[in-house]
All heavy atoms as a GROMACS GRO file, in nm:
protein
  599
    1MET      N    1  18.856  24.367   7.519
    1MET     CA    2  18.787  24.328   7.399
    1MET      C    3  18.638  24.357   7.418
    1MET      O    4  18.585  24.337   7.525
    1MET     CB    5  18.810  24.180   7.373
    1MET     CG    6  18.722  24.124   7.265
    1MET     SD    7  18.758  23.953   7.228
    1MET     CE    8  18.910  23.978   7.139
    2VAL      N    9  18.574  24.400   7.313
    2VAL     CA   10  18.431  24.429   7.315
    2VAL      C   11  18.362  24.330   7.221
    2VAL      O   12  18.403  24.315   7.105
    2VAL     CB   13  18.403  24.574   7.268
    2VAL    CG1   14  18.255  24.602   7.267
    2VAL    CG2   15  18.476  24.674   7.358
    3VAL      N   16  18.258  24.262   7.271
    3VAL     CA   17  18.181  24.168   7.190
    3VAL      C   18  18.033  24.187   7.219
    3VAL      O   19  17.994  24.233   7.326
    3VAL     CB   20  18.220  24.021   7.216
    3VAL    CG1   21  18.364  23.996   7.181
    3VAL    CG2   22  18.192  23.980   7.359
    4THR      N   23  17.952  24.147   7.124
    4THR     CA   24  17.807  24.154   7.146
    4THR      C   25  17.765  24.036   7.233
    4THR      O   26  17.835  23.934   7.243
    4THR     CB   27  17.730  24.146   7.012
    4THR    OG1   28  17.754  24.018   6.954
    4THR    CG2   29  17.772  24.258   6.918
    5ALA      N   30  17.649  24.050   7.295
    5ALA     CA   31  17.596  23.943   7.380
    5ALA      C   32  17.576  23.815   7.298
    5ALA      O   33  17.606  23.704   7.345
    5ALA     CB   34  17.466  23.987   7.446
    6THR      N   35  17.528  23.830   7.176
    6THR     CA   36  17.506  23.714   7.090
    6THR      C   37  17.638  23.644   7.058
    6THR      O   38  17.647  23.521   7.067
    6THR     CB   39  17.436  23.757   6.958
    6THR    OG1   40  17.314  23.821   6.992
    6THR    CG2   41  17.412  23.638   6.868
    7GLU      N   42  17.739  23.721   7.023
    7GLU     CA   43  17.871  23.665   6.993
    7GLU      C   44  17.928  23.595   7.116
    7GLU      O   45  17.983  23.485   7.106
    7GLU     CB   46  17.965  23.776   6.944
    7GLU     CG   47  18.111  23.738   6.938
    7GLU     CD   48  18.147  23.636   6.832
    7GLU    OE1   49  18.064  23.607   6.743
    7GLU    OE2   50  18.259  23.583   6.838
    8PHE      N   51  17.916  23.657   7.230
    8PHE     CA   52  17.967  23.598   7.355
    8PHE      C   53  17.897  23.466   7.384
    8PHE      O   54  17.961  23.367   7.418
    8PHE     CB   55  17.949  23.696   7.470
    8PHE     CG   56  18.010  23.650   7.599
    8PHE    CD1   57  18.146  23.660   7.621
    8PHE    CD2   58  17.930  23.596   7.699
    8PHE    CE1   59  18.203  23.617   7.740
    8PHE    CE2   60  17.986  23.553   7.818
    8PHE     CZ   61  18.123  23.563   7.839
    9LYS      N   62  17.766  23.465   7.369
    9LYS     CA   63  17.688  23.344   7.397
    9LYS      C   64  17.722  23.233   7.298
    9LYS      O   65  17.740  23.116   7.336
    9LYS     CB   66  17.539  23.378   7.389
    9LYS     CG   67  17.449  23.270   7.438
    9LYS     CD   68  17.305  23.317   7.459
    9LYS     CE   69  17.250  23.400   7.347
    9LYS     NZ   70  17.107  23.427   7.360
   10THR      N   71  17.736  23.267   7.171
   10THR     CA   72  17.765  23.169   7.067
   10THR      C   73  17.903  23.107   7.083
   10THR      O   74  17.922  22.988   7.060
   10THR     CB   75  17.754  23.234   6.928
   10THR    OG1   76  17.622  23.289   6.914
   10THR    CG2   77  17.781  23.135   6.817
   11ASN      N   78  18.001  23.187   7.124
   11ASN     CA   79  18.141  23.142   7.133
   11ASN      C   80  18.193  23.149   7.276
   11ASN      O   81  18.306  23.191   7.299
   11ASN     CB   82  18.227  23.226   7.039
   11ASN     CG   83  18.188  23.205   6.895
   11ASN    OD1   84  18.196  23.095   6.843
   11ASN    ND2   85  18.141  23.310   6.830
   12PHE      N   86  18.110  23.106   7.370
   12PHE     CA   87  18.144  23.117   7.512
   12PHE      C   88  18.281  23.056   7.544
   12PHE      O   89  18.362  23.117   7.614
   12PHE     CB   90  18.034  23.050   7.595
   12PHE     CG   91  18.053  23.064   7.742
   12PHE    CD1   92  18.036  23.187   7.805
   12PHE    CD2   93  18.086  22.954   7.818
   12PHE    CE1   94  18.053  23.200   7.942
   12PHE    CE2   95  18.103  22.966   7.955
   12PHE     CZ   96  18.087  23.089   8.017
   13GLY      N   97  18.309  22.937   7.494
   13GLY     CA   98  18.437  22.870   7.523
   13GLY      C   99  18.556  22.952   7.476
   13GLY      O  100  18.658  22.961   7.546
   14LYS      N  101  18.545  23.011   7.360
   14LYS     CA  102  18.652  23.095   7.306
   14LYS      C  103  18.681  23.212   7.401
   14LYS      O  104  18.797  23.242   7.430
   14LYS     CB  105  18.611  23.147   7.168
   14LYS     CG  106  18.698  23.254   7.111
   14LYS     CD  107  18.638  23.307   6.982
   14LYS     CE  108  18.702  23.436   6.938
   14LYS     NZ  109  18.640  23.490   6.815
   15TYR      N  110  18.575  23.274   7.449
   15TYR     CA  111  18.594  23.390   7.536
   15TYR      C  112  18.642  23.352   7.676
   15TYR      O  113  18.711  23.429   7.741
   15TYR     CB  114  18.468  23.476   7.538
   15TYR     CG  115  18.446  23.539   7.403
   15TYR    CD1  116  18.343  23.498   7.320
   15TYR    CD2  117  18.534  23.635   7.353
   15TYR    CE1  118  18.326  23.552   7.193
   15TYR    CE2  119  18.518  23.689   7.227
   15TYR     CZ  120  18.415  23.648   7.148
   15TYR     OH  121  18.400  23.701   7.023
   16LEU      N  122  18.608  23.232   7.721
   16LEU     CA  123  18.664  23.185   7.848
   16LEU      C  124  18.816  23.177   7.839
   16LEU      O  125  18.886  23.211   7.934
   16LEU     CB  126  18.606  23.048   7.885
   16LEU     CG  127  18.466  23.046   7.942
   16LEU    CD1  128  18.426  22.902   7.973
   16LEU    CD2  129  18.455  23.132   8.065
   17ASP      N  130  18.866  23.132   7.725
   17ASP     CA  131  19.011  23.127   7.706
   17ASP      C  132  19.071  23.267   7.701
   17ASP      O  133  19.179  23.292   7.755
   17ASP     CB  134  19.046  23.051   7.578
   17ASP     CG  135  19.013  22.903   7.586
   17ASP    OD1  136  19.004  22.850   7.699
   17ASP    OD2  137  18.995  22.841   7.480
   18LEU      N  138  19.003  23.361   7.637
   18LEU     CA  139  19.055  23.498   7.624
   18LEU      C  140  19.054  23.574   7.756
   18LEU      O  141  19.133  23.667   7.775
   18LEU     CB  142  18.975  23.575   7.520
   18LEU     CG  143  19.001  23.536   7.375
   18LEU    CD1  144  18.906  23.610   7.283
   18LEU    CD2  145  19.144  23.566   7.337
   19ILE      N  146  18.966  23.536   7.847
   19ILE     CA  147  18.958  23.604   7.978
   19ILE      C  148  19.093  23.597   8.050
   19ILE      O  149  19.128  23.686   8.126
   19ILE     CB  150  18.849  23.539   8.066
   19ILE    CG1  151  18.713  23.557   8.004
   19ILE    CG2  152  18.852  23.592   8.208
   19ILE    CD1  153  18.647  23.687   8.029
   20ALA      N  154  19.169  23.493   8.024
   20ALA     CA  155  19.300  23.479   8.089
   20ALA      C  156  19.394  23.591   8.049
   20ALA      O  157  19.488  23.622   8.122
   20ALA     CB  158  19.362  23.344   8.053
   21LYS      N  159  19.368  23.655   7.936
   21LYS     CA  160  19.459  23.758   7.884
   21LYS      C  161  19.404  23.899   7.893
   21LYS      O  162  19.480  23.994   7.903
   21LYS     CB  163  19.492  23.727   7.738
   21LYS     CG  164  19.560  23.596   7.718
   21LYS     CD  165  19.579  23.565   7.572
   21LYS     CE  166  19.630  23.424   7.555
   21LYS     NZ  167  19.614  23.375   7.422
   22GLU      N  168  19.272  23.914   7.887
   22GLU     CA  169  19.214  24.048   7.885
   22GLU      C  170  19.069  24.047   7.932
   22GLU      O  171  19.003  23.944   7.929
   22GLU     CB  172  19.223  24.109   7.744
   22GLU     CG  173  19.148  24.030   7.638
   22GLU     CD  174  19.168  24.086   7.500
   22GLU    OE1  175  19.132  24.204   7.477
   22GLU    OE2  176  19.218  24.012   7.413
   23ASP      N  177  19.023  24.162   7.975
   23ASP     CA  178  18.883  24.178   8.014
   23ASP      C  179  18.796  24.178   7.889
   23ASP      O  180  18.839  24.220   7.781
   23ASP     CB  181  18.860  24.310   8.088
   23ASP     CG  182  18.936  24.315   8.220
   23ASP    OD1  183  18.979  24.210   8.270
   23ASP    OD2  184  18.950  24.426   8.274
   24ILE      N  185  18.672  24.133   7.906
   24ILE     CA  186  18.578  24.132   7.794
   24ILE      C  187  18.457  24.217   7.832
   24ILE      O  188  18.396  24.197   7.936
   24ILE     CB  189  18.535  23.989   7.758
   24ILE    CG1  190  18.657  23.909   7.712
   24ILE    CG2  191  18.426  23.990   7.652
   24ILE    CD1  192  18.629  23.765   7.681
   25PHE      N  193  18.424  24.312   7.745
   25PHE     CA  194  18.307  24.397   7.762
   25PHE      C  195  18.198  24.345   7.669
   25PHE      O  196  18.221  24.332   7.549
   25PHE     CB  197  18.340  24.543   7.727
   25PHE     CG  198  18.440  24.603   7.820
   25PHE    CD1  199  18.576  24.589   7.798
   25PHE    CD2  200  18.398  24.674   7.931
   25PHE    CE1  201  18.669  24.644   7.884
   25PHE    CE2  202  18.490  24.730   8.019
   25PHE     CZ  203  18.625  24.715   7.996
   26ILE      N  204  18.082  24.315   7.725
   26ILE     CA  205  17.971  24.260   7.649
   26ILE      C  206  17.870  24.372   7.622
   26ILE      O  207  17.832  24.444   7.714
   26ILE     CB  208  17.905  24.144   7.723
   26ILE    CG1  209  18.010  24.036   7.753
   26ILE    CG2  210  17.790  24.086   7.643
   26ILE    CD1  211  17.962  23.927   7.847
   27THR      N  212  17.829  24.382   7.496
   27THR     CA  213  17.735  24.488   7.459
   27THR      C  214  17.604  24.429   7.409
   27THR      O  215  17.599  24.316   7.361
   27THR     CB  216  17.793  24.578   7.347
   27THR    OG1  217  17.814  24.500   7.230
   27THR    CG2  218  17.924  24.642   7.390
   28ARG      N  219  17.498  24.508   7.425
   28ARG     CA  220  17.368  24.476   7.368
   28ARG      C  221  17.310  24.606   7.315
   28ARG      O  222  17.307  24.706   7.387
   28ARG     CB  223  17.275  24.417   7.474
   28ARG     CG  224  17.138  24.381   7.417
   28ARG     CD  225  17.043  24.328   7.519
   28ARG     NE  226  17.087  24.196   7.562
   28ARG     CZ  227  17.064  24.146   7.684
   28ARG    NH1  228  17.001  24.218   7.773
   28ARG    NH2  229  17.105  24.026   7.715
   29ASN      N  230  17.270  24.604   7.191
   29ASN     CA  231  17.217  24.724   7.126
   29ASN      C  232  17.314  24.842   7.136
   29ASN      O  233  17.274  24.956   7.157
   29ASN     CB  234  17.081  24.762   7.185
   29ASN     CG  235  16.978  24.654   7.163
   29ASN    OD1  236  16.978  24.588   7.060
   29ASN    ND2  237  16.892  24.635   7.260
   30GLY      N  238  17.443  24.812   7.125
   30GLY     CA  239  17.544  24.917   7.125
   30GLY      C  240  17.583  24.971   7.261
   30GLY      O  241  17.667  25.059   7.272
   31LYS      N  242  17.525  24.918   7.369
   31LYS     CA  243  17.557  24.965   7.504
   31LYS      C  244  17.625  24.854   7.583
   31LYS      O  245  17.585  24.738   7.576
   31LYS     CB  246  17.430  25.008   7.578
   31LYS     CG  247  17.361  25.126   7.515
   31LYS     CD  248  17.239  25.164   7.593
   31LYS     CE  249  17.170  25.283   7.526
   31LYS     NZ  250  17.051  25.324   7.599
   32THR      N  251  17.728  24.890   7.658
   32THR     CA  252  17.796  24.792   7.742
   32THR      C  253  17.704  24.751   7.855
   32THR      O  254  17.653  24.835   7.929
   32THR     CB  255  17.927  24.850   7.799
   32THR    OG1  256  18.011  24.889   7.690
   32THR    CG2  257  18.000  24.748   7.884
   33ILE      N  258  17.684  24.618   7.867
   33ILE     CA  259  17.596  24.568   7.971
   33ILE      C  260  17.669  24.484   8.075
   33ILE      O  261  17.616  24.457   8.182
   33ILE     CB  262  17.480  24.485   7.911
   33ILE    CG1  263  17.534  24.366   7.832
   33ILE    CG2  264  17.389  24.573   7.827
   33ILE    CD1  265  17.429  24.262   7.797
   34ALA      N  266  17.792  24.442   8.044
   34ALA     CA  267  17.867  24.359   8.138
   34ALA      C  268  18.016  24.367   8.108
   34ALA      O  269  18.057  24.397   7.996
   34ALA     CB  270  17.821  24.215   8.130
   35LYS      N  271  18.093  24.339   8.213
   35LYS     CA  272  18.238  24.328   8.200
   35LYS      C  273  18.277  24.198   8.268
   35LYS      O  274  18.243  24.175   8.383
   35LYS     CB  275  18.306  24.446   8.268
   35LYS     CG  276  18.458  24.438   8.266
   35LYS     CD  277  18.518  24.556   8.339
   35LYS     CE  278  18.668  24.547   8.346
   35LYS     NZ  279  18.725  24.656   8.427
   36VAL      N  280  18.346  24.111   8.194
   36VAL     CA  281  18.390  23.984   8.247
   36VAL      C  282  18.541  23.994   8.268
   36VAL      O  283  18.615  24.032   8.177
   36VAL     CB  284  18.357  23.867   8.152
   36VAL    CG1  285  18.394  23.734   8.214
   36VAL    CG2  286  18.210  23.870   8.114
   37VAL      N  287  18.585  23.964   8.390
   37VAL     CA  288  18.727  23.980   8.424
   37VAL      C  289  18.784  23.850   8.478
   37VAL      O  290  18.712  23.766   8.531
   37VAL     CB  291  18.748  24.093   8.527
   37VAL    CG1  292  18.701  24.225   8.474
   37VAL    CG2  293  18.679  24.061   8.658
   38ASN      N  294  18.914  23.837   8.468
   38ASN     CA  295  18.986  23.725   8.526
   38ASN      C  296  19.007  23.756   8.675
   38ASN      O  297  19.068  23.857   8.708
   38ASN     CB  298  19.120  23.709   8.456
   38ASN     CG  299  19.200  23.592   8.507
   38ASN    OD1  300  19.192  23.555   8.623
   38ASN    ND2  301  19.281  23.535   8.420
   39PRO      N  302  18.959  23.672   8.765
   39PRO     CA  303  18.971  23.701   8.907
   39PRO      C  304  19.114  23.692   8.959
   39PRO      O  305  19.143  23.738   9.068
   39PRO     CB  306  18.883  23.594   8.973
   39PRO     CG  307  18.883  23.481   8.877
   39PRO     CD  308  18.890  23.546   8.741
   40HIS      N  309  19.204  23.638   8.879
   40HIS     CA  310  19.343  23.623   8.922
   40HIS      C  311  19.432  23.737   8.875
   40HIS      O  312  19.551  23.738   8.902
   40HIS     CB  313  19.399  23.489   8.874
   40HIS     CG  314  19.318  23.374   8.924
   40HIS    ND1  315  19.315  23.337   9.056
   40HIS    CD2  316  19.234  23.291   8.859
   40HIS    CE1  317  19.234  23.234   9.071
   40HIS    NE2  318  19.183  23.204   8.953
   41ILE      N  319  19.375  23.833   8.803
   41ILE     CA  320  19.450  23.950   8.758
   41ILE      C  321  19.397  24.070   8.833
   41ILE      O  322  19.278  24.098   8.830
   41ILE     CB  323  19.435  23.971   8.606
   41ILE    CG1  324  19.490  23.851   8.530
   41ILE    CG2  325  19.505  24.099   8.563
   41ILE    CD1  326  19.469  23.858   8.381
   42SER      N  327  19.484  24.140   8.903
   42SER     CA  328  19.440  24.256   8.981
   42SER      C  329  19.406  24.373   8.888
   42SER      O  330  19.450  24.380   8.774
   42SER     CB  331  19.548  24.298   9.079
   42SER     OG  332  19.654  24.361   9.012
   43ALA      N  333  19.329  24.465   8.941
   43ALA     CA  334  19.294  24.585   8.865
   43ALA      C  335  19.420  24.662   8.828
   43ALA      O  336  19.429  24.721   8.720
   43ALA     CB  337  19.200  24.672   8.946
   44VAL      N  338  19.518  24.663   8.917
   44VAL     CA  339  19.643  24.733   8.889
   44VAL      C  340  19.711  24.672   8.768
   44VAL      O  341  19.757  24.743   8.679
   44VAL     CB  342  19.737  24.728   9.012
   44VAL    CG1  343  19.874  24.784   8.978
   44VAL    CG2  344  19.676  24.802   9.129
   45ASP      N  345  19.716  24.541   8.762
   45ASP     CA  346  19.780  24.474   8.649
   45ASP      C  347  19.708  24.503   8.518
   45ASP      O  348  19.771  24.525   8.415
   45ASP     CB  349  19.787  24.323   8.671
   45ASP     CG  350  19.883  24.284   8.781
   45ASP    OD1  351  19.977  24.364   8.809
   45ASP    OD2  352  19.867  24.177   8.840
   46SER      N  353  19.576  24.502   8.521
   46SER     CA  354  19.504  24.526   8.397
   46SER      C  355  19.516  24.671   8.352
   46SER      O  356  19.520  24.700   8.234
   46SER     CB  357  19.357  24.487   8.410
   46SER     OG  358  19.291  24.566   8.504
   47LEU      N  359  19.525  24.765   8.444
   47LEU     CA  360  19.539  24.906   8.408
   47LEU      C  361  19.681  24.941   8.365
   47LEU      O  362  19.701  25.029   8.284
   47LEU     CB  363  19.501  24.996   8.525
   47LEU     CG  364  19.353  25.002   8.558
   47LEU    CD1  365  19.332  25.084   8.684
   47LEU    CD2  366  19.275  25.060   8.444
   48ARG      N  367  19.778  24.871   8.420
   48ARG     CA  368  19.918  24.902   8.392
   48ARG      C  369  19.946  24.904   8.242
   48ARG      O  370  20.016  24.990   8.192
   48ARG     CB  371  20.009  24.802   8.462
   48ARG     CG  372  20.154  24.840   8.455
   48ARG     CD  373  20.241  24.745   8.535
   48ARG     NE  374  20.222  24.770   8.677
   48ARG     CZ  375  20.204  24.676   8.768
   48ARG    NH1  376  20.202  24.550   8.734
   48ARG    NH2  377  20.189  24.708   8.895
   49GLY      N  378  19.888  24.811   8.168
   49GLY     CA  379  19.913  24.806   8.025
   49GLY      C  380  19.829  24.904   7.945
   49GLY      O  381  19.856  24.928   7.829
   50MET      N  382  19.726  24.961   8.006
   50MET     CA  383  19.635  25.049   7.934
   50MET      C  384  19.666  25.197   7.951
   50MET      O  385  19.636  25.276   7.864
   50MET     CB  386  19.491  25.024   7.981
   50MET     CG  387  19.440  24.886   7.948
   50MET     SD  388  19.284  24.844   8.027
   50MET     CE  389  19.183  24.986   7.995
   51LEU      N  390  19.722  25.234   8.063
   51LEU     CA  391  19.742  25.374   8.093
   51LEU      C  392  19.886  25.415   8.072
   51LEU      O  393  19.978  25.339   8.099
   51LEU     CB  394  19.703  25.403   8.238
   51LEU     CG  395  19.559  25.371   8.276
   51LEU    CD1  396  19.538  25.392   8.425
   51LEU    CD2  397  19.462  25.456   8.197
   52LYS      N  398  19.904  25.537   8.028
   52LYS     CA  399  20.039  25.591   8.013
   52LYS      C  400  20.089  25.639   8.149
   52LYS      O  401  20.011  25.678   8.235
   52LYS     CB  402  20.038  25.709   7.917
   52LYS     CG  403  20.004  25.673   7.776
   52LYS     CD  404  20.007  25.796   7.689
   52LYS     CE  405  19.972  25.760   7.547
   52LYS     NZ  406  19.974  25.877   7.460
   53ASP      N  407  20.217  25.640   8.166
   53ASP     CA  408  20.282  25.697   8.284
   53ASP      C  409  20.242  25.630   8.415
   53ASP      O  410  20.240  25.694   8.519
   53ASP     CB  411  20.257  25.848   8.294
   53ASP     CG  412  20.301  25.922   8.169
   53ASP    OD1  413  20.402  25.880   8.110
   53ASP    OD2  414  20.234  26.019   8.131
   54VAL      N  415  20.207  25.502   8.412
   54VAL     CA  416  20.180  25.429   8.535
   54VAL      C  417  20.309  25.359   8.574
   54VAL      O  418  20.362  25.280   8.497
   54VAL     CB  419  20.067  25.324   8.517
   54VAL    CG1  420  20.049  25.243   8.643
   54VAL    CG2  421  19.938  25.394   8.478
   55PRO      N  422  20.364  25.392   8.691
   55PRO     CA  423  20.490  25.329   8.731
   55PRO      C  424  20.477  25.177   8.737
   55PRO      O  425  20.374  25.124   8.777
   55PRO     CB  426  20.515  25.385   8.872
   55PRO     CG  427  20.423  25.501   8.886
   55PRO     CD  428  20.311  25.481   8.791
   56SER      N  429  20.580  25.106   8.697
   56SER     CA  430  20.575  24.960   8.694
   56SER      C  431  20.577  24.901   8.835
   56SER      O  432  20.541  24.786   8.853
   56SER     CB  433  20.692  24.904   8.613
   56SER     OG  434  20.814  24.944   8.673
   57ASP      N  435  20.617  24.980   8.936
   57ASP     CA  436  20.624  24.927   9.071
   57ASP      C  437  20.502  24.963   9.156
   57ASP      O  438  20.502  24.945   9.276
   57ASP     CB  439  20.752  24.976   9.141
   57ASP     CG  440  20.756  25.128   9.154
   57ASP    OD1  441  20.673  25.197   9.090
   57ASP    OD2  442  20.842  25.177   9.227
   58ILE      N  443  20.396  25.011   9.094
   58ILE     CA  444  20.276  25.049   9.168
   58ILE      C  445  20.209  24.924   9.224
   58ILE      O  446  20.211  24.819   9.162
   58ILE     CB  447  20.180  25.130   9.079
   58ILE    CG1  448  20.078  25.202   9.164
   58ILE    CG2  449  20.114  25.042   8.976
   58ILE    CD1  450  20.003  25.308   9.087
   59ASP      N  451  20.154  24.934   9.344
   59ASP     CA  452  20.087  24.819   9.404
   59ASP      C  453  19.956  24.864   9.470
   59ASP      O  454  19.925  24.982   9.478
   59ASP     CB  455  20.177  24.749   9.505
   59ASP     CG  456  20.219  24.839   9.620
   59ASP    OD1  457  20.158  24.945   9.639
   59ASP    OD2  458  20.311  24.802   9.693
   60MET      N  459  19.880  24.768   9.517
   60MET     CA  460  19.749  24.796   9.574
   60MET      C  461  19.759  24.883   9.700
   60MET      O  462  19.676  24.970   9.723
   60MET     CB  463  19.676  24.666   9.607
   60MET     CG  464  19.635  24.587   9.484
   60MET     SD  465  19.530  24.678   9.370
   60MET     CE  466  19.376  24.671   9.456
   61ASP      N  467  19.861  24.861   9.782
   61ASP     CA  468  19.876  24.940   9.904
   61ASP      C  469  19.899  25.088   9.874
   61ASP      O  470  19.838  25.175   9.936
   61ASP     CB  471  19.991  24.887   9.990
   61ASP     CG  472  19.959  24.752  10.051
   61ASP    OD1  473  19.839  24.724  10.073
   61ASP    OD2  474  20.053  24.675  10.075
   62SER      N  475  19.984  25.117   9.776
   62SER     CA  476  20.010  25.257   9.744
   62SER      C  477  19.887  25.321   9.680
   62SER      O  478  19.859  25.438   9.705
   62SER     CB  479  20.132  25.271   9.654
   62SER     OG  480  20.114  25.205   9.532
   63LEU      N  481  19.812  25.246   9.602
   63LEU     CA  482  19.688  25.300   9.545
   63LEU      C  483  19.587  25.331   9.655
   63LEU      O  484  19.522  25.435   9.652
   63LEU     CB  485  19.626  25.200   9.446
   63LEU     CG  486  19.692  25.190   9.311
   63LEU    CD1  487  19.626  25.079   9.230
   63LEU    CD2  488  19.685  25.321   9.237
   64ARG      N  489  19.575  25.242   9.752
   64ARG     CA  490  19.482  25.264   9.863
   64ARG      C  491  19.521  25.387   9.942
   64ARG      O  492  19.437  25.472   9.975
   64ARG     CB  493  19.479  25.141   9.954
   64ARG     CG  494  19.380  25.154  10.069
   64ARG     CD  495  19.373  25.028  10.154
   64ARG     NE  496  19.501  24.976  10.196
   64ARG     CZ  497  19.574  25.025  10.297
   64ARG    NH1  498  19.532  25.126  10.367
   64ARG    NH2  499  19.690  24.970  10.329
   65GLU      N  500  19.649  25.400   9.972
   65GLU     CA  501  19.697  25.517  10.047
   65GLU      C  502  19.670  25.647   9.971
   65GLU      O  503  19.626  25.746  10.030
   65GLU     CB  504  19.846  25.503  10.076
   65GLU     CG  505  19.878  25.397  10.179
   65GLU     CD  506  20.027  25.378  10.198
   65GLU    OE1  507  20.104  25.472  10.170
   65GLU    OE2  508  20.065  25.267  10.239
   66GLU      N  509  19.694  25.646   9.842
   66GLU     CA  510  19.670  25.765   9.761
   66GLU      C  511  19.521  25.801   9.760
   66GLU      O  512  19.483  25.917   9.772
   66GLU     CB  513  19.719  25.742   9.619
   66GLU     CG  514  19.703  25.863   9.529
   66GLU     CD  515  19.756  25.838   9.389
   66GLU    OE1  516  19.843  25.751   9.372
   66GLU    OE2  517  19.709  25.905   9.298
   67ARG      N  518  19.437  25.700   9.747
   67ARG     CA  519  19.292  25.722   9.747
   67ARG      C  520  19.246  25.780   9.881
   67ARG      O  521  19.164  25.871   9.887
   67ARG     CB  522  19.222  25.589   9.720
   67ARG     CG  523  19.098  25.601   9.641
   67ARG     CD  524  19.037  25.469   9.597
   67ARG     NE  525  19.047  25.360   9.691
   67ARG     CZ  526  19.116  25.249   9.672
   67ARG    NH1  527  19.180  25.229   9.559
   67ARG    NH2  528  19.120  25.154   9.762
   68LEU      N  529  19.300  25.728   9.992
   68LEU     CA  530  19.264  25.778  10.125
   68LEU      C  531  19.308  25.923  10.143
   68LEU      O  532  19.235  26.004  10.200
   68LEU     CB  533  19.325  25.690  10.233
   68LEU     CG  534  19.262  25.552  10.249
   68LEU    CD1  535  19.342  25.467  10.346
   68LEU    CD2  536  19.117  25.562  10.293
   69LEU      N  537  19.427  25.956  10.094
   69LEU     CA  538  19.474  26.094  10.104
   69LEU      C  539  19.384  26.189  10.026
   69LEU      O  540  19.351  26.298  10.074
   69LEU     CB  541  19.618  26.105  10.054
   69LEU     CG  542  19.726  26.052  10.146
   69LEU    CD1  543  19.862  26.052  10.076
   69LEU    CD2  544  19.733  26.134  10.273
   70LYS      N  545  19.345  26.149   9.907
   70LYS     CA  546  19.255  26.233   9.827
   70LYS      C  547  19.121  26.251   9.898
   70LYS      O  548  19.065  26.359   9.899
   70LYS     CB  549  19.233  26.173   9.689
   70LYS     CG  550  19.351  26.189   9.598
   70LYS     CD  551  19.322  26.130   9.461
   70LYS     CE  552  19.444  26.144   9.371
   70LYS     NZ  553  19.421  26.084   9.239
   71TYR      N  554  19.071  26.144   9.959
   71TYR     CA  555  18.944  26.151  10.030
   71TYR      C  556  18.955  26.246  10.149
   71TYR      O  557  18.870  26.330  10.170
   71TYR     CB  558  18.901  26.012  10.078
   71TYR     CG  559  18.778  26.014  10.164
   71TYR    CD1  560  18.653  26.031  10.107
   71TYR    CD2  561  18.787  26.002  10.302
   71TYR    CE1  562  18.539  26.035  10.185
   71TYR    CE2  563  18.675  26.006  10.381
   71TYR     CZ  564  18.551  26.021  10.323
   71TYR     OH  565  18.438  26.026  10.401
   72GLU      N  566  19.063  26.234  10.226
   72GLU     CA  567  19.082  26.318  10.344
   72GLU      C  568  19.094  26.467  10.304
   72GLU      O  569  19.049  26.554  10.375
   72GLU     CB  570  19.207  26.273  10.420
   72GLU     CG  571  19.188  26.141  10.490
   72GLU     CD  572  19.318  26.086  10.546
   72GLU    OE1  573  19.425  26.150  10.530
   72GLU    OE2  574  19.313  25.978  10.607
   73ASN      N  575  19.155  26.494  10.191
   73ASN     CA  576  19.169  26.632  10.146
   73ASN      C  577  19.037  26.691  10.098
   73ASN      O  578  19.024  26.814  10.095
   73ASN     CB  579  19.274  26.640  10.034
   73ASN     CG  580  19.414  26.615  10.086
   73ASN    OD1  581  19.442  26.637  10.203
   73ASN    ND2  582  19.501  26.566   9.999
   74HIS      N  583  18.943  26.607  10.059
   74HIS     CA  584  18.814  26.656  10.011
   74HIS      C  585  18.711  26.670  10.122
   74HIS      O  586  18.609  26.732  10.104
   74HIS     CB  587  18.759  26.564   9.903
   74HIS     CG  588  18.826  26.582   9.771
   74HIS    ND1  589  18.961  26.594   9.756
   74HIS    CD2  590  18.775  26.589   9.647
   74HIS    CE1  591  18.991  26.608   9.629
   74HIS    NE2  592  18.881  26.605   9.561
   75VAL      N  593  18.737  26.609  10.234
   75VAL     CA  594  18.639  26.611  10.344
   75VAL      C  595  18.658  26.733  10.431
   75VAL      O  596  18.754  26.792  10.448
   75VAL     CB  597  18.651  26.482  10.431
   75VAL    CG1  598  18.562  26.489  10.550
   75VAL    CG2  599  18.618  26.363  10.345
   0.00000   0.00000   0.00000
């Protein structure tokens, strides 16, 4: 969800409740200045619903291994 800084400040309690379900991007003058995330939801979980063709069994270990392999191939 994208909200302005003023909206976020005015309705802080509302957005605290929404954090449990989705990340919130805060904007000022049309530019994103912050991202508020739920610390109990992993990046993998939040991306799984946003990206196409992400296997449902993907986990942090396999992502780390893939990232390391890509790094080793570029070095």
